[in-house]
Jmol script that loads the backbone (N, CA, C; Angstrom):
load data "model"
ATOM      1  N   UNK A   1      58.404 144.810 -47.549  1.00  0.00           N
ATOM      2  CA  UNK A   1      59.800 144.448 -47.724  1.00  0.00           C
ATOM      3  C   UNK A   1      60.236 144.876 -49.128  1.00  0.00           C
ATOM      4  N   UNK A   2      61.345 145.548 -49.190  1.00  0.00           N
ATOM      5  CA  UNK A   2      61.927 145.961 -50.469  1.00  0.00           C
ATOM      6  C   UNK A   2      63.177 145.127 -50.725  1.00  0.00           C
ATOM      7  N   UNK A   3      63.412 144.795 -51.989  1.00  0.00           N
ATOM      8  CA  UNK A   3      64.600 144.034 -52.374  1.00  0.00           C
ATOM      9  C   UNK A   3      65.265 144.723 -53.560  1.00  0.00           C
ATOM     10  N   UNK A   4      66.571 144.916 -53.446  1.00  0.00           N
ATOM     11  CA  UNK A   4      67.387 145.469 -54.530  1.00  0.00           C
ATOM     12  C   UNK A   4      68.388 144.418 -54.968  1.00  0.00           C
ATOM     13  N   UNK A   5      68.639 144.358 -56.279  1.00  0.00           N
ATOM     14  CA  UNK A   5      69.544 143.357 -56.823  1.00  0.00           C
ATOM     15  C   UNK A   5      70.512 144.006 -57.790  1.00  0.00           C
ATOM     16  N   UNK A   6      71.789 143.637 -57.668  1.00  0.00           N
ATOM     17  CA  UNK A   6      72.819 144.113 -58.599  1.00  0.00           C
ATOM     18  C   UNK A   6      73.617 142.925 -59.103  1.00  0.00           C
ATOM     19  N   UNK A   7      74.259 143.123 -60.274  1.00  0.00           N
ATOM     20  CA  UNK A   7      75.111 142.090 -60.879  1.00  0.00           C
ATOM     21  C   UNK A   7      76.454 142.671 -61.232  1.00  0.00           C
ATOM     22  N   UNK A   8      77.451 141.814 -61.196  1.00  0.00           N
ATOM     23  CA  UNK A   8      78.794 142.168 -61.636  1.00  0.00           C
ATOM     24  C   UNK A   8      79.477 140.880 -62.065  1.00  0.00           C
ATOM     25  N   UNK A   9      80.724 140.972 -62.475  1.00  0.00           N
ATOM     26  CA  UNK A   9      81.431 139.777 -62.933  1.00  0.00           C
ATOM     27  C   UNK A   9      82.921 139.906 -62.660  1.00  0.00           C
ATOM     28  N   UNK A  10      83.593 138.777 -62.723  1.00  0.00           N
ATOM     29  CA  UNK A  10      85.040 138.737 -62.598  1.00  0.00           C
ATOM     30  C   UNK A  10      85.537 137.448 -63.238  1.00  0.00           C
ATOM     31  N   UNK A  11      86.827 137.375 -63.474  1.00  0.00           N
ATOM     32  CA  UNK A  11      87.448 136.188 -64.058  1.00  0.00           C
ATOM     33  C   UNK A  11      88.483 135.647 -63.081  1.00  0.00           C
ATOM     34  N   UNK A  12      88.504 134.330 -62.919  1.00  0.00           N
ATOM     35  CA  UNK A  12      89.522 133.707 -62.080  1.00  0.00           C
ATOM     36  C   UNK A  12      89.656 132.241 -62.445  1.00  0.00           C
ATOM     37  N   UNK A  13      90.695 131.633 -61.889  1.00  0.00           N
ATOM     38  CA  UNK A  13      90.949 130.212 -62.099  1.00  0.00           C
ATOM     39  C   UNK A  13      90.809 129.479 -60.774  1.00  0.00           C
ATOM     40  N   UNK A  14      90.575 128.170 -60.861  1.00  0.00           N
ATOM     41  CA  UNK A  14      90.556 127.331 -59.669  1.00  0.00           C
ATOM     42  C   UNK A  14      90.748 125.872 -60.057  1.00  0.00           C
ATOM     43  N   UNK A  15      90.967 125.052 -59.050  1.00  0.00           N
ATOM     44  CA  UNK A  15      91.022 123.602 -59.186  1.00  0.00           C
ATOM     45  C   UNK A  15      90.201 123.027 -58.046  1.00  0.00           C
ATOM     46  N   UNK A  16      89.350 122.073 -58.346  1.00  0.00           N
ATOM     47  CA  UNK A  16      88.560 121.447 -57.292  1.00  0.00           C
ATOM     48  C   UNK A  16      89.332 120.265 -56.711  1.00  0.00           C
ATOM     49  N   UNK A  17      89.638 120.350 -55.432  1.00  0.00           N
ATOM     50  CA  UNK A  17      90.367 119.287 -54.747  1.00  0.00           C
ATOM     51  C   UNK A  17      89.463 118.073 -54.544  1.00  0.00           C
ATOM     52  N   UNK A  18      90.039 116.901 -54.625  1.00  0.00           N
ATOM     53  CA  UNK A  18      89.335 115.632 -54.384  1.00  0.00           C
ATOM     54  C   UNK A  18      88.170 115.417 -55.343  1.00  0.00           C
ATOM     55  N   UNK A  19      88.190 116.084 -56.456  1.00  0.00           N
ATOM     56  CA  UNK A  19      87.133 115.938 -57.457  1.00  0.00           C
ATOM     57  C   UNK A  19      87.607 114.924 -58.493  1.00  0.00           C
ATOM     58  N   UNK A  20      86.793 113.990 -58.806  1.00  0.00           N
ATOM     59  CA  UNK A  20      87.167 112.965 -59.796  1.00  0.00           C
ATOM     60  C   UNK A  20      86.611 113.358 -61.158  1.00  0.00           C
ATOM     61  N   UNK A  21      87.378 114.158 -61.891  1.00  0.00           N
ATOM     62  CA  UNK A  21      86.937 114.590 -63.208  1.00  0.00           C
ATOM     63  C   UNK A  21      87.748 115.776 -63.683  1.00  0.00           C
ATOM     64  N   UNK A  22      87.318 116.355 -64.779  1.00  0.00           N
ATOM     65  CA  UNK A  22      88.066 117.433 -65.417  1.00  0.00           C
ATOM     66  C   UNK A  22      88.243 118.657 -64.522  1.00  0.00           C
ATOM     67  N   UNK A  23      87.292 118.929 -63.655  1.00  0.00           N
ATOM     68  CA  UNK A  23      87.372 120.138 -62.834  1.00  0.00           C
ATOM     69  C   UNK A  23      88.456 120.062 -61.760  1.00  0.00           C
ATOM     70  N   UNK A  24      89.088 118.899 -61.621  1.00  0.00           N
ATOM     71  CA  UNK A  24      90.217 118.791 -60.714  1.00  0.00           C
ATOM     72  C   UNK A  24      91.450 119.466 -61.313  1.00  0.00           C
ATOM     73  N   UNK A  25      91.439 119.607 -62.626  1.00  0.00           N
ATOM     74  CA  UNK A  25      92.544 120.291 -63.309  1.00  0.00           C
ATOM     75  C   UNK A  25      92.335 121.803 -63.244  1.00  0.00           C
ATOM     76  N   UNK A  26      93.419 122.521 -63.348  1.00  0.00           N
ATOM     77  CA  UNK A  26      93.368 123.983 -63.369  1.00  0.00           C
ATOM     78  C   UNK A  26      92.503 124.446 -64.545  1.00  0.00           C
ATOM     79  N   UNK A  27      91.541 125.314 -64.258  1.00  0.00           N
ATOM     80  CA  UNK A  27      90.679 125.871 -65.302  1.00  0.00           C
ATOM     81  C   UNK A  27      90.115 127.203 -64.806  1.00  0.00           C
ATOM     82  N   UNK A  28      89.555 127.962 -65.691  1.00  0.00           N
ATOM     83  CA  UNK A  28      89.041 129.276 -65.328  1.00  0.00           C
ATOM     84  C   UNK A  28      87.582 129.458 -65.687  1.00  0.00           C
ATOM     85  N   UNK A  29      87.022 130.505 -65.099  1.00  0.00           N
ATOM     86  CA  UNK A  29      85.633 130.877 -65.383  1.00  0.00           C
ATOM     87  C   UNK A  29      85.536 132.397 -65.489  1.00  0.00           C
ATOM     88  N   UNK A  30      84.582 132.834 -66.253  1.00  0.00           N
ATOM     89  CA  UNK A  30      84.135 134.222 -66.222  1.00  0.00           C
ATOM     90  C   UNK A  30      82.875 134.207 -65.366  1.00  0.00           C
ATOM     91  N   UNK A  31      83.074 134.415 -64.084  1.00  0.00           N
ATOM     92  CA  UNK A  31      82.005 134.323 -63.102  1.00  0.00           C
ATOM     93  C   UNK A  31      81.066 135.522 -63.210  1.00  0.00           C
ATOM     94  N   UNK A  32      79.793 135.273 -63.019  1.00  0.00           N
ATOM     95  CA  UNK A  32      78.810 136.351 -62.900  1.00  0.00           C
ATOM     96  C   UNK A  32      78.220 136.249 -61.500  1.00  0.00           C
ATOM     97  N   UNK A  33      78.071 137.367 -60.831  1.00  0.00           N
ATOM     98  CA  UNK A  33      77.605 137.382 -59.444  1.00  0.00           C
ATOM     99  C   UNK A  33      76.407 138.317 -59.327  1.00  0.00           C
ATOM    100  N   UNK A  34      75.376 137.840 -58.640  1.00  0.00           N
ATOM    101  CA  UNK A  34      74.189 138.644 -58.375  1.00  0.00           C
ATOM    102  C   UNK A  34      73.974 138.690 -56.868  1.00  0.00           C
ATOM    103  N   UNK A  35      73.769 139.892 -56.344  1.00  0.00           N
ATOM    104  CA  UNK A  35      73.549 140.095 -54.909  1.00  0.00           C
ATOM    105  C   UNK A  35      72.208 140.781 -54.710  1.00  0.00           C
ATOM    106  N   UNK A  36      71.417 140.238 -53.789  1.00  0.00           N
ATOM    107  CA  UNK A  36      70.136 140.852 -53.420  1.00  0.00           C
ATOM    108  C   UNK A  36      70.195 141.271 -51.959  1.00  0.00           C
ATOM    109  N   UNK A  37      69.762 142.498 -51.693  1.00  0.00           N
ATOM    110  CA  UNK A  37      69.663 143.006 -50.325  1.00  0.00           C
ATOM    111  C   UNK A  37      68.213 143.392 -50.057  1.00  0.00           C
ATOM    112  N   UNK A  38      67.845 143.348 -48.781  1.00  0.00           N
ATOM    113  CA  UNK A  38      66.466 143.651 -48.405  1.00  0.00           C
ATOM    114  C   UNK A  38      66.422 144.605 -47.226  1.00  0.00           C
ATOM    115  N   UNK A  39      65.287 145.266 -47.103  1.00  0.00           N
ATOM    116  CA  UNK A  39      65.027 146.119 -45.958  1.00  0.00           C
ATOM    117  C   UNK A  39      63.579 146.566 -45.978  1.00  0.00           C
ATOM    118  N   UNK A  40      63.131 147.120 -44.874  1.00  0.00           N
ATOM    119  CA  UNK A  40      61.731 147.532 -44.731  1.00  0.00           C
ATOM    120  C   UNK A  40      61.487 149.013 -44.915  1.00  0.00           C
ATOM    121  N   UNK A  41      62.490 149.819 -44.635  1.00  0.00           N
ATOM    122  CA  UNK A  41      62.290 151.262 -44.587  1.00  0.00           C
ATOM    123  C   UNK A  41      63.031 151.992 -45.703  1.00  0.00           C
ATOM    124  N   UNK A  42      62.309 152.887 -46.382  1.00  0.00           N
ATOM    125  CA  UNK A  42      62.932 153.747 -47.376  1.00  0.00           C
ATOM    126  C   UNK A  42      63.419 155.022 -46.701  1.00  0.00           C
ATOM    127  N   UNK A  43      64.475 155.605 -47.247  1.00  0.00           N
ATOM    128  CA  UNK A  43      64.962 156.869 -46.693  1.00  0.00           C
ATOM    129  C   UNK A  43      64.097 158.032 -47.189  1.00  0.00           C
ATOM    130  N   UNK A  44      64.469 159.253 -46.828  1.00  0.00           N
ATOM    131  CA  UNK A  44      63.650 160.412 -47.194  1.00  0.00           C
ATOM    132  C   UNK A  44      63.675 160.709 -48.694  1.00  0.00           C
ATOM    133  N   UNK A  45      64.558 160.030 -49.441  1.00  0.00           N
ATOM    134  CA  UNK A  45      64.583 160.148 -50.907  1.00  0.00           C
ATOM    135  C   UNK A  45      63.743 159.067 -51.578  1.00  0.00           C
ATOM    136  N   UNK A  46      63.164 158.180 -50.768  1.00  0.00           N
ATOM    137  CA  UNK A  46      62.387 157.079 -51.325  1.00  0.00           C
ATOM    138  C   UNK A  46      63.240 155.903 -51.756  1.00  0.00           C
ATOM    139  N   UNK A  47      64.476 155.811 -51.221  1.00  0.00           N
ATOM    140  CA  UNK A  47      65.394 154.729 -51.570  1.00  0.00           C
ATOM    141  C   UNK A  47      65.599 153.798 -50.381  1.00  0.00           C
ATOM    142  N   UNK A  48      65.686 152.514 -50.652  1.00  0.00           N
ATOM    143  CA  UNK A  48      66.119 151.573 -49.627  1.00  0.00           C
ATOM    144  C   UNK A  48      67.609 151.776 -49.393  1.00  0.00           C
ATOM    145  N   UNK A  49      68.359 151.802 -50.481  1.00  0.00           N
ATOM    146  CA  UNK A  49      69.796 152.045 -50.486  1.00  0.00           C
ATOM    147  C   UNK A  49      70.150 152.418 -51.908  1.00  0.00           C
ATOM    148  N   UNK A  50      71.077 153.306 -52.077  1.00  0.00           N
ATOM    149  CA  UNK A  50      71.490 153.701 -53.421  1.00  0.00           C
ATOM    150  C   UNK A  50      72.164 152.515 -54.109  1.00  0.00           C
ATOM    151  N   UNK A  51      71.750 152.226 -55.338  1.00  0.00           N
ATOM    152  CA  UNK A  51      72.362 151.137 -56.093  1.00  0.00           C
ATOM    153  C   UNK A  51      73.877 151.285 -56.163  1.00  0.00           C
ATOM    154  N   UNK A  52      74.365 152.519 -56.237  1.00  0.00           N
ATOM    155  CA  UNK A  52      75.814 152.715 -56.356  1.00  0.00           C
ATOM    156  C   UNK A  52      76.543 152.205 -55.122  1.00  0.00           C
ATOM    157  N   UNK A  53      75.908 152.235 -53.959  1.00  0.00           N
ATOM    158  CA  UNK A  53      76.538 151.730 -52.740  1.00  0.00           C
ATOM    159  C   UNK A  53      76.644 150.203 -52.766  1.00  0.00           C
ATOM    160  N   UNK A  54      75.606 149.548 -53.265  1.00  0.00           N
ATOM    161  CA  UNK A  54      75.635 148.088 -53.381  1.00  0.00           C
ATOM    162  C   UNK A  54      76.651 147.687 -54.447  1.00  0.00           C
ATOM    163  N   UNK A  55      76.608 148.360 -55.593  1.00  0.00           N
ATOM    164  CA  UNK A  55      77.557 148.066 -56.664  1.00  0.00           C
ATOM    165  C   UNK A  55      78.992 148.293 -56.216  1.00  0.00           C
ATOM    166  N   UNK A  56      79.222 149.372 -55.467  1.00  0.00           N
ATOM    167  CA  UNK A  56      80.562 149.669 -54.986  1.00  0.00           C
ATOM    168  C   UNK A  56      81.081 148.597 -54.044  1.00  0.00           C
ATOM    169  N   UNK A  57      80.216 148.132 -53.136  1.00  0.00           N
ATOM    170  CA  UNK A  57      80.607 147.074 -52.202  1.00  0.00           C
ATOM    171  C   UNK A  57      80.933 145.795 -52.949  1.00  0.00           C
ATOM    172  N   UNK A  58      80.078 145.426 -53.899  1.00  0.00           N
ATOM    173  CA  UNK A  58      80.314 144.206 -54.664  1.00  0.00           C
ATOM    174  C   UNK A  58      81.578 144.328 -55.503  1.00  0.00           C
ATOM    175  N   UNK A  59      81.769 145.456 -56.142  1.00  0.00           N
ATOM    176  CA  UNK A  59      82.956 145.674 -56.964  1.00  0.00           C
ATOM    177  C   UNK A  59      84.232 145.556 -56.132  1.00  0.00           C
ATOM    178  N   UNK A  60      84.225 146.124 -54.933  1.00  0.00           N
ATOM    179  CA  UNK A  60      85.379 146.046 -54.048  1.00  0.00           C
ATOM    180  C   UNK A  60      85.730 144.592 -53.735  1.00  0.00           C
ATOM    181  N   UNK A  61      84.725 143.782 -53.424  1.00  0.00           N
ATOM    182  CA  UNK A  61      84.936 142.366 -53.099  1.00  0.00           C
ATOM    183  C   UNK A  61      85.438 141.602 -54.323  1.00  0.00           C
ATOM    184  N   UNK A  62      84.798 141.831 -55.460  1.00  0.00           N
ATOM    185  CA  UNK A  62      85.181 141.089 -56.671  1.00  0.00           C
ATOM    186  C   UNK A  62      86.553 141.488 -57.182  1.00  0.00           C
ATOM    187  N   UNK A  63      86.965 142.733 -56.943  1.00  0.00           N
ATOM    188  CA  UNK A  63      88.317 143.148 -57.338  1.00  0.00           C
ATOM    189  C   UNK A  63      89.375 142.302 -56.638  1.00  0.00           C
ATOM    190  N   UNK A  64      89.083 141.844 -55.436  1.00  0.00           N
ATOM    191  CA  UNK A  64      90.009 140.980 -54.710  1.00  0.00           C
ATOM    192  C   UNK A  64      90.047 139.559 -55.237  1.00  0.00           C
ATOM    193  N   UNK A  65      89.061 139.194 -56.048  1.00  0.00           N
ATOM    194  CA  UNK A  65      88.988 137.848 -56.638  1.00  0.00           C
ATOM    195  C   UNK A  65      89.399 137.832 -58.101  1.00  0.00           C
ATOM    196  N   UNK A  66      89.300 138.980 -58.751  1.00  0.00           N
ATOM    197  CA  UNK A  66      89.512 139.065 -60.192  1.00  0.00           C
ATOM    198  C   UNK A  66      90.947 138.709 -60.581  1.00  0.00           C
ATOM    199  N   UNK A  67      91.057 137.866 -61.603  1.00  0.00           N
ATOM    200  CA  UNK A  67      92.344 137.426 -62.139  1.00  0.00           C
ATOM    201  C   UNK A  67      93.251 136.829 -61.066  1.00  0.00           C
ATOM    202  N   UNK A  68      92.640 136.014 -60.197  1.00  0.00           N
ATOM    203  CA  UNK A  68      93.397 135.290 -59.188  1.00  0.00           C
ATOM    204  C   UNK A  68      93.241 133.794 -59.421  1.00  0.00           C
ATOM    205  N   UNK A  69      94.077 133.045 -58.734  1.00  0.00           N
ATOM    206  CA  UNK A  69      93.923 131.597 -58.619  1.00  0.00           C
ATOM    207  C   UNK A  69      93.267 131.391 -57.264  1.00  0.00           C
ATOM    208  N   UNK A  70      91.962 131.125 -57.256  1.00  0.00           N
ATOM    209  CA  UNK A  70      91.182 131.103 -56.024  1.00  0.00           C
ATOM    210  C   UNK A  70      91.784 130.194 -54.956  1.00  0.00           C
ATOM    211  N   UNK A  71      92.358 129.080 -55.361  1.00  0.00           N
ATOM    212  CA  UNK A  71      92.933 128.133 -54.401  1.00  0.00           C
ATOM    213  C   UNK A  71      94.012 128.779 -53.532  1.00  0.00           C
ATOM    214  N   UNK A  72      94.665 129.817 -54.023  1.00  0.00           N
ATOM    215  CA  UNK A  72      95.746 130.452 -53.285  1.00  0.00           C
ATOM    216  C   UNK A  72      95.273 131.523 -52.297  1.00  0.00           C
ATOM    217  N   UNK A  73      94.027 131.913 -52.361  1.00  0.00           N
ATOM    218  CA  UNK A  73      93.507 132.935 -51.455  1.00  0.00           C
ATOM    219  C   UNK A  73      93.342 132.352 -50.051  1.00  0.00           C
ATOM    220  N   UNK A  74      93.607 133.142 -49.020  1.00  0.00           N
ATOM    221  CA  UNK A  74      93.526 132.622 -47.647  1.00  0.00           C
ATOM    222  C   UNK A  74      92.211 131.910 -47.319  1.00  0.00           C
ATOM    223  N   UNK A  75      91.078 132.461 -47.747  1.00  0.00           N
ATOM    224  CA  UNK A  75      89.787 131.850 -47.423  1.00  0.00           C
ATOM    225  C   UNK A  75      89.672 130.433 -47.981  1.00  0.00           C
ATOM    226  N   UNK A  76      90.276 130.192 -49.125  1.00  0.00           N
ATOM    227  CA  UNK A  76      90.149 128.890 -49.778  1.00  0.00           C
ATOM    228  C   UNK A  76      91.301 127.942 -49.471  1.00  0.00           C
ATOM    229  N   UNK A  77      92.155 128.294 -48.542  1.00  0.00           N
ATOM    230  CA  UNK A  77      93.232 127.386 -48.155  1.00  0.00           C
ATOM    231  C   UNK A  77      92.671 126.114 -47.531  1.00  0.00           C
ATOM    232  N   UNK A  78      91.640 126.232 -46.758  1.00  0.00           N
ATOM    233  CA  UNK A  78      91.052 125.066 -46.111  1.00  0.00           C
ATOM    234  C   UNK A  78      89.713 124.664 -46.681  1.00  0.00           C
ATOM    235  N   UNK A  79      89.317 125.285 -47.797  1.00  0.00           N
ATOM    236  CA  UNK A  79      88.021 125.005 -48.422  1.00  0.00           C
ATOM    237  C   UNK A  79      88.200 124.820 -49.910  1.00  0.00           C
ATOM    238  N   UNK A  80      87.386 123.978 -50.464  1.00  0.00           N
ATOM    239  CA  UNK A  80      87.386 123.818 -51.911  1.00  0.00           C
ATOM    240  C   UNK A  80      86.769 125.064 -52.544  1.00  0.00           C
ATOM    241  N   UNK A  81      87.380 125.629 -53.583  1.00  0.00           N
ATOM    242  CA  UNK A  81      86.841 126.839 -54.211  1.00  0.00           C
ATOM    243  C   UNK A  81      85.692 126.523 -55.176  1.00  0.00           C
ATOM    244  N   UNK A  82      84.656 125.907 -54.633  1.00  0.00           N
ATOM    245  CA  UNK A  82      83.471 125.572 -55.424  1.00  0.00           C
ATOM    246  C   UNK A  82      82.597 126.808 -55.609  1.00  0.00           C
ATOM    247  N   UNK A  83      81.656 126.718 -56.502  1.00  0.00           N
ATOM    248  CA  UNK A  83      80.694 127.813 -56.678  1.00  0.00           C
ATOM    249  C   UNK A  83      79.921 128.061 -55.392  1.00  0.00           C
ATOM    250  N   UNK A  84      79.587 126.986 -54.683  1.00  0.00           N
ATOM    251  CA  UNK A  84      78.854 127.110 -53.433  1.00  0.00           C
ATOM    252  C   UNK A  84      79.664 127.892 -52.388  1.00  0.00           C
ATOM    253  N   UNK A  85      80.931 127.502 -52.231  1.00  0.00           N
ATOM    254  CA  UNK A  85      81.778 128.202 -51.261  1.00  0.00           C
ATOM    255  C   UNK A  85      82.068 129.636 -51.681  1.00  0.00           C
ATOM    256  N   UNK A  86      82.146 129.877 -52.967  1.00  0.00           N
ATOM    257  CA  UNK A  86      82.351 131.231 -53.462  1.00  0.00           C
ATOM    258  C   UNK A  86      81.125 132.098 -53.165  1.00  0.00           C
ATOM    259  N   UNK A  87      79.924 131.564 -53.362  1.00  0.00           N
ATOM    260  CA  UNK A  87      78.696 132.306 -53.050  1.00  0.00           C
ATOM    261  C   UNK A  87      78.642 132.633 -51.561  1.00  0.00           C
ATOM    262  N   UNK A  88      79.013 131.687 -50.710  1.00  0.00           N
ATOM    263  CA  UNK A  88      79.021 131.914 -49.264  1.00  0.00           C
ATOM    264  C   UNK A  88      80.039 132.995 -48.893  1.00  0.00           C
ATOM    265  N   UNK A  89      81.233 132.913 -49.461  1.00  0.00           N
ATOM    266  CA  UNK A  89      82.285 133.894 -49.194  1.00  0.00           C
ATOM    267  C   UNK A  89      81.814 135.302 -49.557  1.00  0.00           C
ATOM    268  N   UNK A  90      81.258 135.462 -50.747  1.00  0.00           N
ATOM    269  CA  UNK A  90      80.804 136.784 -51.197  1.00  0.00           C
ATOM    270  C   UNK A  90      79.657 137.276 -50.316  1.00  0.00           C
ATOM    271  N   UNK A  91      78.754 136.390 -49.930  1.00  0.00           N
ATOM    272  CA  UNK A  91      77.647 136.747 -49.043  1.00  0.00           C
ATOM    273  C   UNK A  91      78.182 137.340 -47.741  1.00  0.00           C
ATOM    274  N   UNK A  92      79.109 136.634 -47.103  1.00  0.00           N
ATOM    275  CA  UNK A  92      79.655 137.088 -45.819  1.00  0.00           C
ATOM    276  C   UNK A  92      80.431 138.392 -45.976  1.00  0.00           C
ATOM    277  N   UNK A  93      81.171 138.550 -47.055  1.00  0.00           N
ATOM    278  CA  UNK A  93      81.901 139.792 -47.303  1.00  0.00           C
ATOM    279  C   UNK A  93      80.930 140.953 -47.531  1.00  0.00           C
ATOM    280  N   UNK A  94      79.836 140.700 -48.252  1.00  0.00           N
ATOM    281  CA  UNK A  94      78.828 141.744 -48.464  1.00  0.00           C
ATOM    282  C   UNK A  94      78.166 142.123 -47.146  1.00  0.00           C
ATOM    283  N   UNK A  95      77.859 141.140 -46.311  1.00  0.00           N
ATOM    284  CA  UNK A  95      77.284 141.435 -44.991  1.00  0.00           C
ATOM    285  C   UNK A  95      78.189 142.379 -44.209  1.00  0.00           C
ATOM    286  N   UNK A  96      79.460 142.065 -44.188  1.00  0.00           N
ATOM    287  CA  UNK A  96      80.415 142.886 -43.444  1.00  0.00           C
ATOM    288  C   UNK A  96      80.511 144.289 -44.035  1.00  0.00           C
ATOM    289  N   UNK A  97      80.572 144.386 -45.344  1.00  0.00           N
ATOM    290  CA  UNK A  97      80.732 145.676 -46.017  1.00  0.00           C
ATOM    291  C   UNK A  97      79.495 146.560 -45.854  1.00  0.00           C
ATOM    292  N   UNK A  98      78.310 145.963 -45.910  1.00  0.00           N
ATOM    293  CA  UNK A  98      77.065 146.740 -45.832  1.00  0.00           C
ATOM    294  C   UNK A  98      76.565 146.937 -44.409  1.00  0.00           C
ATOM    295  N   UNK A  99      77.322 146.464 -43.440  1.00  0.00           N
ATOM    296  CA  UNK A  99      76.942 146.591 -42.032  1.00  0.00           C
ATOM    297  C   UNK A  99      76.707 148.048 -41.625  1.00  0.00           C
ATOM    298  N   UNK A 100      77.324 148.975 -42.312  1.00  0.00           N
ATOM    299  CA  UNK A 100      77.197 150.396 -41.966  1.00  0.00           C
ATOM    300  C   UNK A 100      75.816 150.969 -42.292  1.00  0.00           C
ATOM    301  N   UNK A 101      74.989 150.210 -43.018  1.00  0.00           N
ATOM    302  CA  UNK A 101      73.650 150.672 -43.378  1.00  0.00           C
ATOM    303  C   UNK A 101      72.612 149.968 -42.501  1.00  0.00           C
ATOM    304  N   UNK A 102      72.084 150.645 -41.494  1.00  0.00           N
ATOM    305  CA  UNK A 102      71.108 150.017 -40.592  1.00  0.00           C
ATOM    306  C   UNK A 102      69.864 149.557 -41.351  1.00  0.00           C
ATOM    307  N   UNK A 103      69.379 148.394 -40.979  1.00  0.00           N
ATOM    308  CA  UNK A 103      68.146 147.882 -41.560  1.00  0.00           C
ATOM    309  C   UNK A 103      68.317 147.192 -42.897  1.00  0.00           C
ATOM    310  N   UNK A 104      69.541 147.119 -43.413  1.00  0.00           N
ATOM    311  CA  UNK A 104      69.802 146.453 -44.692  1.00  0.00           C
ATOM    312  C   UNK A 104      70.350 145.065 -44.418  1.00  0.00           C
ATOM    313  N   UNK A 105      69.771 144.064 -45.050  1.00  0.00           N
ATOM    314  CA  UNK A 105      70.215 142.683 -44.906  1.00  0.00           C
ATOM    315  C   UNK A 105      70.563 142.109 -46.276  1.00  0.00           C
ATOM    316  N   UNK A 106      71.655 141.385 -46.344  1.00  0.00           N
ATOM    317  CA  UNK A 106      71.969 140.649 -47.568  1.00  0.00           C
ATOM    318  C   UNK A 106      71.022 139.456 -47.590  1.00  0.00           C
ATOM    319  N   UNK A 107      70.253 139.321 -48.644  1.00  0.00           N
ATOM    320  CA  UNK A 107      69.270 138.244 -48.759  1.00  0.00           C
ATOM    321  C   UNK A 107      69.879 137.010 -49.411  1.00  0.00           C
ATOM    322  N   UNK A 108      70.562 137.221 -50.551  1.00  0.00           N
ATOM    323  CA  UNK A 108      71.169 136.075 -51.225  1.00  0.00           C
ATOM    324  C   UNK A 108      72.245 136.525 -52.192  1.00  0.00           C
ATOM    325  N   UNK A 109      73.145 135.589 -52.470  1.00  0.00           N
ATOM    326  CA  UNK A 109      74.188 135.782 -53.468  1.00  0.00           C
ATOM    327  C   UNK A 109      74.149 134.575 -54.398  1.00  0.00           C
ATOM    328  N   UNK A 110      74.090 134.845 -55.692  1.00  0.00           N
ATOM    329  CA  UNK A 110      74.127 133.793 -56.699  1.00  0.00           C
ATOM    330  C   UNK A 110      75.381 133.973 -57.537  1.00  0.00           C
ATOM    331  N   UNK A 111      76.077 132.859 -57.751  1.00  0.00           N
ATOM    332  CA  UNK A 111      77.311 132.851 -58.531  1.00  0.00           C
ATOM    333  C   UNK A 111      77.110 131.900 -59.712  1.00  0.00           C
ATOM    334  N   UNK A 112      77.285 132.428 -60.926  1.00  0.00           N
ATOM    335  CA  UNK A 112      77.241 131.606 -62.136  1.00  0.00           C
ATOM    336  C   UNK A 112      78.673 131.300 -62.550  1.00  0.00           C
ATOM    337  N   UNK A 113      78.975 130.028 -62.736  1.00  0.00           N
ATOM    338  CA  UNK A 113      80.283 129.676 -63.284  1.00  0.00           C
ATOM    339  C   UNK A 113      80.188 129.499 -64.796  1.00  0.00           C
ATOM    340  N   UNK A 114      78.977 129.387 -65.292  1.00  0.00           N
ATOM    341  CA  UNK A 114      78.715 129.326 -66.730  1.00  0.00           C
ATOM    342  C   UNK A 114      77.281 129.775 -66.953  1.00  0.00           C
ATOM    343  N   UNK A 115      76.879 129.853 -68.194  1.00  0.00           N
ATOM    344  CA  UNK A 115      75.500 130.232 -68.507  1.00  0.00           C
ATOM    345  C   UNK A 115      74.499 129.174 -68.041  1.00  0.00           C
ATOM    346  N   UNK A 116      74.984 127.958 -67.797  1.00  0.00           N
ATOM    347  CA  UNK A 116      74.095 126.858 -67.450  1.00  0.00           C
ATOM    348  C   UNK A 116      74.216 126.371 -66.019  1.00  0.00           C
ATOM    349  N   UNK A 117      75.135 126.939 -65.233  1.00  0.00           N
ATOM    350  CA  UNK A 117      75.363 126.428 -63.888  1.00  0.00           C
ATOM    351  C   UNK A 117      75.564 127.574 -62.896  1.00  0.00           C
ATOM    352  N   UNK A 118      74.810 127.509 -61.789  1.00  0.00           N
ATOM    353  CA  UNK A 118      74.912 128.548 -60.765  1.00  0.00           C
ATOM    354  C   UNK A 118      74.701 127.944 -59.387  1.00  0.00           C
ATOM    355  N   UNK A 119      75.176 128.671 -58.371  1.00  0.00           N
ATOM    356  CA  UNK A 119      74.973 128.290 -56.975  1.00  0.00           C
ATOM    357  C   UNK A 119      74.500 129.524 -56.226  1.00  0.00           C
ATOM    358  N   UNK A 120      73.580 129.333 -55.295  1.00  0.00           N
ATOM    359  CA  UNK A 120      73.032 130.437 -54.507  1.00  0.00           C
ATOM    360  C   UNK A 120      73.190 130.128 -53.025  1.00  0.00           C
ATOM    361  N   UNK A 121      73.595 131.154 -52.269  1.00  0.00           N
ATOM    362  CA  UNK A 121      73.591 131.077 -50.814  1.00  0.00           C
ATOM    363  C   UNK A 121      72.647 132.160 -50.303  1.00  0.00           C
ATOM    364  N   UNK A 122      71.776 131.772 -49.346  1.00  0.00           N
ATOM    365  CA  UNK A 122      70.877 132.737 -48.729  1.00  0.00           C
ATOM    366  C   UNK A 122      70.670 132.385 -47.266  1.00  0.00           C
ATOM    367  N   UNK A 123      70.261 133.385 -46.513  1.00  0.00           N
ATOM    368  CA  UNK A 123      69.929 133.157 -45.092  1.00  0.00           C
ATOM    369  C   UNK A 123      68.541 133.663 -44.830  1.00  0.00           C
TER     370      UNK A 123
END
end "model"
wireframe off; spacefill off
backbone 0.3
color backbone group
């Protein structure tokens, strides 16, 4: 099994609904995102997948989140824009985007909201 990992970042604001504390107020983060993909077979170049393809997919997804108010995005209309839900959202978007590459599976997505706090979703 081979695993490739890429990182990127974006900035956005959010408010946590029904949260009793400061995070219920509007605030922002400089989010860092790490995505790991896996597969068993290398291509004839000895690559599982070109890093630029993974980076491009992640960049495309994060561009839709960058400098937004997450609460206003359709996906978060019925969900709290927590780090956990953000990791799940990015995971599912990466799965859809990388579907064109047979044998490649998204393994996990980790979202850091700060240097000390992160959430990971994996299947």
